C-alpha positions in Angstrom: 16.2 -18.6 14.9 14.4 -16.6 12.3 15.8 -13.1 11.8 13.9 -10.3 9.9 15.7 -7.7 8.0 15.0 -4.0 8.6 12.6 -3.7 5.7 10.6 -6.8 6.8 10.2 -5.2 10.2 9.1 -1.9 8.8 6.5 -3.6 6.6 5.2 -5.6 9.6 5.0 -2.4 11.7 3.2 -0.7 8.9 0.6 -3.5 8.6 0.1 -3.4 12.4 -0.3 0.4 12.4 -2.8 0.3 9.5 -4.9 -2.4 11.2 -4.9 -0.5 14.5 -5.9 2.8 12.8 -8.7 1.1 10.8 -10.0 -0.5 14.0 -9.8 2.8 16.0 -10.7 5.4 13.4 -12.2 3.4 10.5 -9.9 5.2 8.0 -6.2 5.4 7.1 -4.5 7.6 4.5 -1.0 7.0 3.2 1.3 7.9 0.2 2.4 5.1 -2.0 5.0 4.8 -4.7 3.8 2.1 -7.0 6.1 -0.1 -9.2 4.0 -1.8 -11.9 5.3 -4.7 -14.0 6.6 -6.4 -10.8 6.7 -10.2 -10.4 4.4 -10.1 -7.4 2.0 -7.8 -5.5 3.8 -6.9 -2.4 4.4 -4.1 0.1 8.1 -3.7 -0.2 9.4 -0.9 1.9 8.6 2.1 4.0 10.7 4.9 2.6 12.7 7.2 4.8 11.1 10.4 3.5 9.0 13.1 5.2 5.7 11.3 4.4 7.0 7.7 5.0 5.9 6.7 1.5 5.1 3.1 1.1 6.7 1.2 -1.8 4.3 -1.2 -3.4 5.1 -3.7 -6.2 2.1 -4.5 -8.5 2.1 -7.1 -11.3 -0.4 -5.1 -13.4 0.5 -2.8 -16.2 -0.2 0.9 -15.9 -2.7 1.1 -18.8 -6.4 2.0 -18.7 -6.4 2.0 -14.9 -5.4 -1.6 -14.6 -2.6 -0.9 -12.1 -4.9 1.3 -10.0 -7.5 -1.5 -9.9 -4.8 -4.0 -8.9 -3.5 -1.8 -6.1 -7.0 -1.5 -4.6 -7.7 -5.2 -5.0 -4.3 -6.1 -3.3 -4.9 -3.7 -0.4 -8.5 -4.8 0.0 -7.3 -8.4 0.5 -4.3 -7.4 2.6 -6.2 -5.3 5.1 -9.8 -6.5 4.7 -11.0 -3.0 3.9 -12.1 -0.7 1.1 -9.6 1.3 -0.9 -9.8 4.6 -2.8 -7.0 6.3 -4.7 -7.5 10.0 -3.8 -4.8 11.4 -6.1 -2.1 10.2 -8.5 -4.3 8.2 -10.8 -1.9 8.8 -13.7 1.2 9.0 -11.5 3.5 6.5 -9.8 3.0 8.3 -6.5 -0.5 8.1 -5.1 -2.5 9.2 -2.0 -4.5 6.2 -0.9 -7.4 6.0 1.5 -8.2 2.7 3.3 -11.5 2.5 5.2 -13.8 -0.1 6.7 -16.9 -1.2 4.8 
């Protein structure tokens, strides 16, 4: 029997919620706390804060917009959609917009 830990279930629920919102509304906004210099690109956790901030690990370095580009490339692949960083371009906490093509 395969057991998921709480964080894995939160991330799976987040993925399902994003896909459902994209299909229904065509757009989804969320707050992300980005951790550059990571060993892999991965959605790690949904934080227990007021905004349900999503922790994302990114391999890229935060120089000359490289981490921002990597975030959008990762999310584009993960959710088969477009990505814009609305705010937080020079900050570890970002407001991200996902939308269908």
